[in-house]
N, C-alpha and C positions, 0 to 999 in steps of 0.2 A: 306281303306288301311292304313296300319301303316306308319305315316309320317317319312321317313328316313331323318335325318337332313342333311346328306351329299347331298341327291338329292334336298332338299329344298335349300340349299346354291348354289348348281350347277345351278338350274333353275333361281334363283333370281339374282345371281352374273353375270352369262353369259348373262342373259336377259337385264341387265342394259348395259353390254358391248357391245352387238350386237345392242342395241337400239342407243348407242352413235355412233357406227360405221355407221349405217344406215344414221343418221343425218349428220355426218361429211362428208361422201361422197357426199350426195345430196347438202347440204349447200355449201360445198367448190366449187362444180361445178357451183353453182349459184352466187358465189362471195360474200357470206354472212360472211365467216370466215376470220379472220386475218391470214397472212402468217408468223407471228412472230414465231421465232424458239422455244422460251421458251414456248409459248402457244401450239405449235405442240407437244413438249415433254410431257407436262402435259396431254393433251387429249388423246394421244396415250398410254402413260403409264397407265392412268386410264382405258381406254376402253379394251386394250389388256391385261392389268394386271388382270382385273375382269373376262375376258373371260378365261384366262389361269388358274387362281385360281379355277373358277367354273368347268372347264374340269377336272382338277386334283381331285377335290373333288368328282366328279361323280364316280370315281373309288373306293372310300373308302368303299362303301357298298358291294363291290364285294368280294367273298371268296378268289379269286386269282387276285388281281389288275394287276399283271405282265402279265396276259394273256388278258388284255383288248384289245390289238391290234387285236385279232382274230375276234372281233365284226365287224371289217371293211370289212371282207371277204363276207358278205351276203347282199351287198348293193342292189342287184337285187330284193330282197323280203322283207328285214327288214328296217323298219323306223329307228331303232336304228343304223344300219350300215350306212344308208344314213345320219343320223345326224353326226356321226363321220367323214365320208368322207367330208361332207360339211364344218364341223368345221375346219378340216385341210386345205382344199382348200381356206377358207377365209383368212387364215394367209397370203397367197401369195400376193393377191392385197393389203391387209391392210398393210403389212410390206413394200411393194414397195412404197405405198403412204406416209407412215411414213418416210422412208429413204429419198425420194426425198424432202419431206417437211422439215425435220430437218437438213439434211446434205447439200443439194443443194438449199434449199429455193424455190423450184419449186412446185406450187399448181395449176397451170392452164395447159391448153393444154392436153398433153397425161396423165399427172398426174391427171387431173380432171376426165378423162375417167377411169383411174384405180380406182379412189375413187368411182365412180358409179358402177363399177364391185364389189368392196368391199361391197357396200350397197346391191347390189342384192344378193351376196353370204350370207350376214348376215341375210337378210330376209328369204332365203331358209333354212338356218340353224335353225332359230327359228321355222319356219314352220315344219321342220322335227322333232324337239323336241316335239312340240305339237301333231304331228301325231302319235308319239309313244303311247300317251295316247288315243288320239281320235279314233285310229284303234282298240281298244280293246273292242269287243262286249260283253265280259264277265263282263265289268264294265260299266253298263249303264249310270252312271253319267259323264263319260268321252267320251262315244261314241256319240259325237254330233259335227257338224261343228262349233259350237260356241267355242270350246276349242281352235282351231288354231287362230281364230279371237281374242279371249281374250288374248292369249299369245303374239301375235304380237302387239296389242294395249298397253298392259302393258309394253312390252319391249320398245316401243317408248316413252311411258309416263315417265318411270323411267329413261331412257337414256336422255330424254330432261331435267329432273330435274338436273341431274349431269352436263350436258353441260351448262345449264343456270348458275349453281353455278360457273363453271370455267370461263365463260364469264364475269360475274359480278366481279370476283376476278381480272380479267385483265382490268377491266374498259371498257368493250365493250359489255355490255348487250344490246340485240336487242329486240325492241318491237315486231317485227315480230315473233321472236322465242318464246317470252313469250305468244303471242296470240296463236301460234301453239300449245304450251304446254297445254293451257286452252282447246283447241279443242280436244287434245288427251285425257286429263283427263275426259272430258265430255263423249267422245265416249267410253272410257274404262269403266267408271262407268255404262253407259247404258247397255253395253254388259254383265258386271259382274252381275248386278242385274237381267238381263234376264236369265242368266245361273242359278242363285240361284232360280229363280222362276220355271225354267224348272225342276231342280232336286227335288224341293219341291212338284210339281204338277203332278207327275206321271212318269217322265222319269226314275227315279231310284227306282220305286216301283215294284221290282221283287218279285216273290214268288217261292216256290219250284215247283209249277205247271209250270211256265214259264221257270224255270231253267232246269227242266227235259224234257220239251216239252209235258208233259202228261196232262197239264191243261184242255185240251178239253174234257177229259174223266170224269171230275168231280173234286171235291176237293181233293187235294193231301196232305197227312200229313206224317210226319216222326214218325214211331212207336218207334224208339229208337235212341238216339244220337250215332254217330259212335265211339265216344271216351268218357271216363268217366272223363277225365281232358283236360285242354286246350292244344292244340297242335299248331304247326307252322302255319297251315292254319288259325286258328282262331285268332292268334296274328297278323299275317301279313295282312290277306285278310278280316277279320271281325272286324277291329278296330272300337270301339264304341265311339261316342261323344254324350253327352246328348244334346237334342234339345235346352235347355235353354242356355247351354254353347255356342252352335253353333251360336244362335241368337246374343249373346252378342259379340262374336268374329267378327261376320259379321259387327256389328255396329262399332266396333273398327277399323276394316279395312276400312270401308266407311269413317270414320272421318280422319284417318292418311293418306290414300292413295288418297282420293278425295276431301273432304270438306276443311280440313286445307290447302293443297296445293293451291286450288283455291283461298281461302281467302288471303293467303300470297302472291301469284303471283299478284293478283289484287291490293293489297296494295303497292307492290313494284313498279307497273307501275305509281302509283300516288305519291309515296314518294321515290324519287330517292336516298336521303341521306342515307337511312337504307336498300337499296335494297340488298346489299351484305349479310347482316344478315338474311334478309327475305328469299332469295333464297337458301342460305346454309341450313337454317332451313327446307325449303321445301324439299331439297334432303334428309335430315335426316328423316323427317316425312314420305316421300315416301318410304324410306328403311324400316322403321318399318312396314308400311302397307303392302308392298309386301311380307315380310317375313310371316306375319300373314295370308295373303290371300293365299299364296302357301301352308302353313300348313293346312289350311281349305280345300284346293283343294284335298289334299290327305286324310285327316281324314274323310271328308264327303262322299268319294267314297267307295262303298262296292262291293266286288266281289260276283258273283252269288253263289259261293261255300258256302258263309256264310248261305244261306238258308238251307243247309243240317244240320246246327248246331243250327237252330232256332235263329239266330242272327238278 
């Protein structure tokens, strides 16, 4: 599939934002976060700001962005509609939590429960986003339960990167949160590598026989290409990336998204004096890694229609 930059920005930016909201709601309920007003302003500006920018960016690839609201009408059958509805609903508990935190200085009691609702809504929104892709049977690389797991773990991982960076900036870096971040990174790396192995070893190997359902009759071949020059379907659904380039980008992703953050977080635990530099660098490294990962997610997926063009 052709990697649309607006969608890449949407899934990465909102993923970080929702990951932060999930952690903020849970950690606040457990009493791990400071109720400092300035701290509250920063974490909510960052999380809600990333979510809002991501959602706005998601409309840029539409022919008529002003009609995007119509996508909310089909929530009974469409994962895209469910994502939009959940994204809007998430603002309610998240904003209530932010208002009580920043204006009234309240982070416990009812507000803690509001934070947990915000976390749940954020999890459901990320899940709905992932299911938009995982539900597409015509794109075998995406049509797997690993995709929602991958999206959620990467959201938590990158959200934790940013929350750790904010925490250390305010001088309240938590060993527990750093260890949790290491667990998220390891889990996300395991699932991502498993996903790549899956699409390399048969999940994405469709043929014109499987695409038409006529494979049982024998070998199916195309006598003549439908078009003499490239068309929309070939550009958008038959995007090609050389295997050697794919391998190289996967290694870069693993380094920036998993290996380097693990090393930097581990060093920050032992060397507190430069922890703020290390954890801010971790957030930057993770941002680079997640953008490349998401570009690959789209570029390596191929719609079955490409089989008709010998792609």
